[in-house]
ZADO-1210 file (C-alpha; in nm, 4 decimals, padded with zeros to 6 digits):
<atoms>
<atom x="02.5259" y="-01.3857" z="00.3243" code="MET" pos="1"/>
<atom x="02.1694" y="-01.4419" z="00.4609" code="SER" pos="2"/>
<atom x="02.0779" y="-01.3673" z="00.8171" code="LYS" pos="3"/>
<atom x="01.8792" y="-01.6880" z="00.8320" code="TYR" pos="4"/>
<atom x="01.9825" y="-02.0124" z="00.6732" code="SER" pos="5"/>
<atom x="01.7892" y="-02.1504" z="00.3805" code="ARG" pos="6"/>
<atom x="01.6989" y="-02.4536" z="00.5850" code="ASP" pos="7"/>
<atom x="01.5651" y="-02.2515" z="00.8750" code="LEU" pos="8"/>
<atom x="01.3421" y="-02.0473" z="00.6351" code="LYS" pos="9"/>
<atom x="01.1941" y="-02.3556" z="00.4902" code="ILE" pos="10"/>
<atom x="01.1315" y="-02.5179" z="00.8308" code="ILE" pos="11"/>
<atom x="00.9553" y="-02.2025" z="00.9546" code="ILE" pos="12"/>
<atom x="00.7601" y="-02.1589" z="00.6260" code="ALA" pos="13"/>
<atom x="00.6428" y="-02.5171" z="00.6403" code="ASN" pos="14"/>
<atom x="00.5283" y="-02.4795" z="01.0010" code="GLU" pos="15"/>
<atom x="00.3151" y="-02.1836" z="00.8928" code="PHE" pos="16"/>
<atom x="00.1761" y="-02.3737" z="00.5906" code="LEU" pos="17"/>
<atom x="00.0923" y="-02.6584" z="00.8302" code="ALA" pos="18"/>
<atom x="-00.1371" y="-02.4268" z="01.0172" code="GLY" pos="19"/>
<atom x="00.0753" y="-02.2591" z="01.2846" code="GLU" pos="20"/>
<atom x="00.0024" y="-01.8821" z="01.3075" code="SER" pos="21"/>
<atom x="00.2690" y="-01.6345" z="01.1954" code="SER" pos="22"/>
<atom x="00.2342" y="-01.4494" z="01.5264" code="GLU" pos="23"/>
<atom x="00.3113" y="-01.7638" z="01.7169" code="THR" pos="24"/>
<atom x="00.6089" y="-01.8471" z="01.4997" code="LEU" pos="25"/>
<atom x="00.7254" y="-01.4887" z="01.5256" code="SER" pos="26"/>
<atom x="00.7479" y="-01.5038" z="01.9045" code="LYS" pos="27"/>
<atom x="00.9024" y="-01.8542" z="01.8979" code="ARG" pos="28"/>
<atom x="01.1831" y="-01.7550" z="01.6507" code="TYR" pos="29"/>
<atom x="01.2029" y="-01.3849" z="01.7107" code="ALA" pos="30"/>
<atom x="01.1457" y="-01.3189" z="01.3360" code="ILE" pos="31"/>
<atom x="00.8765" y="-01.0800" z="01.1994" code="SER" pos="32"/>
<atom x="00.5505" y="-01.2406" z="01.1128" code="SER" pos="33"/>
<atom x="00.5567" y="-01.0540" z="00.7827" code="ARG" pos="34"/>
<atom x="00.8908" y="-01.2209" z="00.7028" code="GLN" pos="35"/>
<atom x="00.7467" y="-01.5588" z="00.7899" code="ILE" pos="36"/>
<atom x="00.4456" y="-01.5016" z="00.5676" code="ARG" pos="37"/>
<atom x="00.6778" y="-01.4035" z="00.2754" code="TYR" pos="38"/>
<atom x="00.8940" y="-01.7183" z="00.3267" code="TRP" pos="39"/>
<atom x="00.5763" y="-01.9294" z="00.3320" code="SER" pos="40"/>
<atom x="00.4730" y="-01.7762" z="00.0026" code="GLN" pos="41"/>
<atom x="00.8060" y="-01.8685" z="-00.1620" code="VAL" pos="42"/>
<atom x="00.8009" y="-02.2158" z="-00.0257" code="VAL" pos="43"/>
<atom x="00.4353" y="-02.2694" z="-00.1453" code="ALA" pos="44"/>
<atom x="00.5348" y="-02.1721" z="-00.4908" code="ILE" pos="45"/>
<atom x="00.8883" y="-02.3268" z="-00.5181" code="HIS" pos="46"/>
<atom x="00.8920" y="-02.6059" z="-00.2594" code="GLY" pos="47"/>
<atom x="01.2398" y="-02.7608" z="-00.2083" code="ASP" pos="48"/>
<atom x="01.3998" y="-02.5227" z="-00.4490" code="LYS" pos="49"/>
<atom x="01.3068" y="-02.2209" z="-00.2401" code="SER" pos="50"/>
<atom x="01.5778" y="-01.9654" z="-00.1708" code="PHE" pos="51"/>
<atom x="01.8229" y="-02.1052" z="-00.4095" code="GLN" pos="52"/>
<atom x="02.0788" y="-01.8751" z="-00.5839" code="SER" pos="53"/>
<atom x="01.9441" y="-01.6573" z="-00.8633" code="THR" pos="54"/>
<atom x="02.2728" y="-01.5903" z="-01.0284" code="ALA" pos="55"/>
<atom x="02.0984" y="-01.4953" z="-01.3554" code="HIS" pos="56"/>
<atom x="01.9360" y="-01.1949" z="-01.1829" code="LEU" pos="57"/>
<atom x="02.2782" y="-01.0334" z="-01.1717" code="ARG" pos="58"/>
<atom x="02.2369" y="-00.9162" z="-01.5305" code="HIS" pos="59"/>
<atom x="02.0629" y="-00.5893" z="-01.6001" code="ALA" pos="60"/>
<atom x="01.8480" y="-00.7297" z="-01.8699" code="GLN" pos="61"/>
<atom x="01.7149" y="-01.0010" z="-01.6257" code="ALA" pos="62"/>
<atom x="01.6379" y="-00.7463" z="-01.3652" code="ARG" pos="63"/>
<atom x="01.4491" y="-00.5433" z="-01.6154" code="LEU" pos="64"/>
<atom x="01.2437" y="-00.8484" z="-01.7193" code="GLN" pos="65"/>
<atom x="01.1636" y="-00.9071" z="-01.3514" code="ALA" pos="66"/>
<atom x="01.0311" y="-00.5396" z="-01.3242" code="LEU" pos="67"/>
<atom x="00.8354" y="-00.5847" z="-01.6510" code="LYS" pos="68"/>
<atom x="00.6792" y="-00.9090" z="-01.5073" code="LEU" pos="69"/>
<atom x="00.5539" y="-00.7173" z="-01.2085" code="MET" pos="70"/>
<atom x="00.4179" y="-00.4314" z="-01.4185" code="TRP" pos="71"/>
<atom x="00.2467" y="-00.6272" z="-01.6845" code="THR" pos="72"/>
<atom x="00.0776" y="-00.8661" z="-01.4351" code="ASN" pos="73"/>
<atom x="00.0018" y="-00.5909" z="-01.1897" code="ASP" pos="74"/>
<atom x="00.1712" y="-00.7942" z="-00.9117" code="TRP" pos="75"/>
<atom x="00.2940" y="-00.6498" z="-00.5903" code="SER" pos="76"/>
<atom x="00.6605" y="-00.6424" z="-00.4958" code="LEU" pos="77"/>
<atom x="00.6126" y="-00.9234" z="-00.2484" code="GLY" pos="78"/>
<atom x="00.4281" y="-01.1579" z="-00.4953" code="HIS" pos="79"/>
<atom x="00.6784" y="-01.0819" z="-00.7741" code="THR" pos="80"/>
<atom x="00.9747" y="-01.1407" z="-00.5423" code="SER" pos="81"/>
<atom x="00.8158" y="-01.4779" z="-00.4374" code="ALA" pos="82"/>
<atom x="00.7545" y="-01.5795" z="-00.7863" code="MET" pos="83"/>
<atom x="01.1211" y="-01.5045" z="-00.8766" code="LEU" pos="84"/>
<atom x="01.2348" y="-01.6968" z="-00.5606" code="ASN" pos="85"/>
<atom x="01.4115" y="-01.3970" z="-00.4218" code="LEU" pos="86"/>
<atom x="01.5230" y="-01.3991" z="-00.0599" code="ALA" pos="87"/>
<atom x="01.3419" y="-01.0763" z="00.0173" code="SER" pos="88"/>
<atom x="01.1014" y="-00.8365" z="-00.1532" code="PRO" pos="89"/>
<atom x="01.3554" y="-00.5639" z="-00.0591" code="GLY" pos="90"/>
<atom x="01.5814" y="-00.6704" z="-00.3327" code="LEU" pos="91"/>
<atom x="01.3181" y="-00.6008" z="-00.6078" code="LEU" pos="92"/>
<atom x="01.2342" y="-00.2743" z="-00.4469" code="PHE" pos="93"/>
<atom x="01.6000" y="-00.1698" z="-00.4661" code="VAL" pos="94"/>
<atom x="01.6047" y="-00.2549" z="-00.8437" code="TRP" pos="95"/>
<atom x="01.2763" y="-00.0589" z="-00.8883" code="LEU" pos="96"/>
<atom x="01.4249" y="00.2480" z="-00.7095" code="ASP" pos="97"/>
<atom x="01.7442" y="00.2361" z="-00.9064" code="ARG" pos="98"/>
<atom x="01.5524" y="00.1936" z="-01.2351" code="TYR" pos="99"/>
<atom x="01.3472" y="00.4991" z="-01.1581" code="ARG" pos="100"/>
<atom x="01.6464" y="00.6969" z="-01.0619" code="GLU" pos="101"/>
<atom x="01.9003" y="00.5950" z="-01.3334" code="LYS" pos="102"/>
<atom x="01.7124" y="00.3901" z="-01.5971" code="GLY" pos="103"/>
<atom x="01.8588" y="00.0690" z="-01.7369" code="PHE" pos="104"/>
<atom x="02.1993" y="00.1584" z="-01.6096" code="SER" pos="105"/>
<atom x="02.0854" y="00.1546" z="-01.2578" code="GLY" pos="106"/>
<atom x="02.0158" y="-00.2133" z="-01.2915" code="LEU" pos="107"/>
<atom x="02.3829" y="-00.3048" z="-01.3644" code="GLU" pos="108"/>
<atom x="02.5461" y="-00.5443" z="-01.1164" code="TYR" pos="109"/>
<atom x="02.7502" y="-00.3650" z="-00.8521" code="GLN" pos="110"/>
<atom x="03.0121" y="-00.5570" z="-00.6813" code="SER" pos="111"/>
<atom x="02.9951" y="-00.5366" z="-00.3014" code="ARG" pos="112"/>
<atom x="03.2635" y="-00.4723" z="-00.0430" code="GLY" pos="113"/>
<atom x="03.5800" y="-00.2651" z="-00.0526" code="LYS" pos="114"/>
<atom x="03.7826" y="-00.2574" z="-00.3666" code="PRO" pos="115"/>
<atom x="04.1387" y="-00.3929" z="-00.3575" code="SER" pos="116"/>
<atom x="04.4054" y="-00.1412" z="-00.2714" code="MET" pos="117"/>
<atom x="04.6672" y="-00.3111" z="-00.4935" code="LYS" pos="118"/>
<atom x="04.6556" y="-00.2415" z="-00.8632" code="PRO" pos="119"/>
<atom x="04.6129" y="-00.5355" z="-01.0842" code="SER" pos="120"/>
<atom x="04.9232" y="-00.6638" z="-01.2496" code="ARG" pos="121"/>
<atom x="04.9271" y="-00.7385" z="-01.6207" code="ILE" pos="122"/>
<atom x="05.1414" y="-01.0413" z="-01.6884" code="VAL" pos="123"/>
<atom x="05.2650" y="-01.1041" z="-02.0332" code="SER" pos="124"/>
<atom x="05.2297" y="-01.4510" z="-02.1601" code="THR" pos="125"/>
<atom x="05.5073" y="-01.4168" z="-02.4113" code="HIS" pos="126"/>
<atom x="05.8159" y="-01.1965" z="-02.4558" code="CYS" pos="127"/>
<atom x="05.8911" y="-01.0089" z="-02.7796" code="ASN" pos="128"/>
<atom x="06.2251" y="-00.8267" z="-02.7882" code="ASP" pos="129"/>
<atom x="06.1112" y="-00.6061" z="-03.0760" code="ASP" pos="130"/>
<atom x="05.8474" y="-00.4264" z="-02.8596" code="VAL" pos="131"/>
<atom x="05.9454" y="-00.1281" z="-02.6560" code="ASN" pos="132"/>
<atom x="05.7211" y="-00.0852" z="-02.3482" code="ILE" pos="133"/>
<atom x="05.7399" y="00.2688" z="-02.2020" code="PRO" pos="134"/>
</atoms>
């Protein structure tokens, strides 16, 4: 979950885009001016669709395409992240780091949180008396 709500990000970004300085907004909201400038870049590009879920980027192939987009256009992490409507450029940095370390397999989606302690149960949908299950 995001530390700041989508609505708050858009409100602050719009204040910046309306002419308020990032330093003034930074003091008012206790958020870094760099973060405010990034949010503003995303809102300037995507408008009301800013910071919406990017579920398609959970796939390794889509993540690789995002990195290739950055490389072929010679874009920065921040600009590429804004173009992709990511919540933070840090996410793209993590993908880049994992790709450099492990290659394509490093881009595979990894579930977060603790794994369940209980083994999953396999439930048969039908019964066959002729089958012996060890």
